[in-house]
Structures are given as structure tokens and as C-alpha cells.
C-alpha positions, 0 to 999 in steps of 0.5 A: 500499499502506497504511504499516505501523504501528509501535511503539516499545515500548522501547530492548531487543532482543525475543527473541519477540513474540504476539498474542492471538486478538483482538489486544488483548493483545500479549506481548513476551519482555524480558530475564527477564520477559514483558510484556502490552501491551493496545491502547488506540486505535492505541498498545499500553500495559504492561499487566502483567509476567509475572515467573517466570524468573531468566534470559532468556527465549526465546520466547513464544506465546498460545494463540488459543483458550484464551488460556494463554500459554507462555513458555519460558528459559535457565533451562532452564524452561517456564512455562504462564499462566493467567488467573485473578482474582488475575492471571496464574498460573504452572504449571511444566513439568517439561521435563526438560532440562538446557541452555537452552530455545530456542523454544516454540510451541503446537500448532494443537489447543492440547492441547500445545506444543514447546520447543526446547533446547540439550540437543539435545531437542525437549520435547513437553509435554501436561497430565496430568489425574490429577497436574494438571500439565504432562509432556513427551516427548522427540523425541531422535533423530537432532537433534545439536545445539541446536534454533533453531526449531520449527513445527507441522503443521496436524494438530497431530502433525507438528512440524518443526525447524531446528537448528544441525547444519545441518538441518531435519526433520520429526517425528511428536509423536503422544501417545497419549491426547491426539492423535486419529489423523492421517489419512495424508498426504505426510509418512507413514501410521503415525506413531508417537512420534519417527517421522523423516518428513523429514531435510533438509540446508542446502546449504552446512551453515549453521545453519536459523533458521526453519521453516515448513509451507505452510497445507496442510501439504504442503510444508515451507519453512526458511530458513538461515545461507548466506542462502537458503530451501529449500522441500521437496515430499514425495511420500509416506512412504519416497519421495524428495521431488518436489521441494527448490527451494533459493533463494539470495539476495545478502541477508543470512541470513533469521531468520523466515519464513511462508507467505501462501497456497500459492506465497508466502512472506514471510521477514525476518531480518539485513536489517531487512526483509520480502521476498516470494519467490513460487513453486511446485514448478518454482521460487522467485523472490525478488519484493522488499521490502515496503517502499518505500524512499522514504518521506516525511520520510526524506531530507528533511533539515532545514535546516541553519544554516552554523554547524551545518554546520562544527560537524558536520564538525568533530566527526565528519568528515562532513555528516550522521548515517547512523547510520539505516536506510532500512528501518522496523526499525533493526536485525534482525527476530527474529520474523515472525508472521501477524497477521490472516488472510484465510481460506484460509491467506492472510495479511491482515496479519503482525507482526514484532518485532526487535532494535531494540524495535520491533513493526510490523504490515504489510499483505501 
């Protein structure tokens, strides 16, 4: 397996990252700003900074076809950035929330986006032509706590959300005049706005950190704070699901996950490395880490002089420093995203970003 492409951008946590469709632009959420990096040869160089928020930016997403960037922040605002001759132009979104915005993602159709918040609300935002602004409709019931994560179904109508009330839920975000009427699926047929198509509790009542629909949209996976991943296979509207497979692991909790085809999930989180899981309705299992641990140059200690050796013993009470992790990421991985798709829902490459200020591109 080819070595991962590591970009150490800075010594600072990365809350979220997103690549443009041509994979030449990288948007990174850092403090109150979003930094835009351009690929020059094998590395990314800082090109621009989007300054519009006055509190920490929690999430960023680049729309693949239009190139618009949406950002959300703890200042309770979301901004849509559009390229113009004078630079990036921000448009304020009327979110109408009174707590921090926590997570944002464009729908696959790019006609709308969803913003999760600490106000127990998901704001589904769309563009109103006559007033020339972005407005929102609220998904409220039955959310009882902060929304931590959001994922869109391929039909751009269904929306999965994970929250700190230990539930993963699937909602309809159908907006008349914006969405075409969706075809009936295993999640439901007639889907007016705020229809709850599924509600799943984590066994240990742990926070739900990450959710994702399978490429077909017929299965939902979510990761929770009890180090488990649960995969739900619905059977039809108002029917109990065909199967709910919960896999508990002995690892630290996963924070983010993506599907690679219909029978594989790649997840990452507090263990600082990405793991592969495989399975189907009958059961899922953890296959292992995507990293080959014995990477050259990591364990090979340089020859120490006797003086240096005793100096280390005197200063630290130990011979060698073990502060370096054996993984590529040196801290929690906060976001994992598909980087290059291989068609039919499979992922050829994926990218991760974390608390260590690194963005890494992996071969799946």
C-alpha cells in the first residue's frame, strides 16, 4: 500500500476540512477563520483567508459543482462564500438560532445545506430568489440536545443527524419549490418536512459523534462515544428495521466515518488512526488499522553519545522520549472525508484532519 500523503499545515487543531471538486483547493477551519490552501506541486500553500466570523469556526464545506463554501461558527451564524473578481464574498444566512452552530454540510443537489446547532435545532437552509438571501426552516422535534453531526441521503431530501441525547435520527427535509418529490425508498414514501423516518438509540446512551448513509442510501451507520459503530438496515415506512447491527470495539471512540461501497466503513477518532470495518446485515467486524505501524525511520533511534544518554537520564529519568505516537496523526482525528471516488460508491482515496494540525490523504 502506498504511503499516505501528509500535510502538516500548522501546530493548531483543525475543526473541519473540505476539498474542492478538482482537489486543488483545501479549506481548513482554524480558530475564527477559514484558511484556503492551494496545491502547488506536492504541497499545499496558504492562498487566502475567509474572515467573517467572530468566534470559533466549527465546520466548513465546499460544494463540488458550484464551488461555494459554507461555514458555520460558535457565533451562531453561517456564511455562504462565493468567488467574485475582488475575492470571496460572504452572504449571511438567516439561521434564527440562539446557540452555537456546530456542523454544516451541503446537500448533494447543492440547492440547500443543513446546519446543526446547540439550540436543539437543525436549520435547513435554501436560497430565496426574490429576496436574494439564504433562509432556513427548522427541524426541531424530537431533538433533545446539541446536534453533533449531520449527513445527507443521496436524494437530498433525507437527512441523518447525531446528537448528544444519544440518538441518531433520520428526518425529511423536503422543501416545496426547492426539492423535486423524492421517489419512495425504504425510509418512507410521502415525506413532508420534519417527518421522522427513523430514530435509533445508542446502547450505552453515549453521544453520537458521526453518521453516514451508505452510497445507495439504504443503510445508516453511526459511531458513538461507547466505542461502538451501529449499522441500521431499514425495511420500509412504519416498519421495524430489517437489522440493527451494533459492533462494540476495544478502541477509543470513533468521531467520524465514511462508507467505502455498501459493505465497508472507514472510521477514525480518538485512536489517532483510521480503521476498516466490513460486514452486512448478518454482522460487522473490525478488520484492522489502515496504517502499517512498522514505518521505516520511526523506530530507528539515532545513535546517542554516552554523554547525551546520561544527560537524558538525569533530566527526564528515562533514556528516550516516548511522546511521539507510532501513528501518522499525533492527536485525535476529527474529520474523515472521501477525497477521490472510484465510482459505484467506492472510495479510492480519503482524507483525514485532526487536532494535530495535519491533513492526510490515504489510499483506501
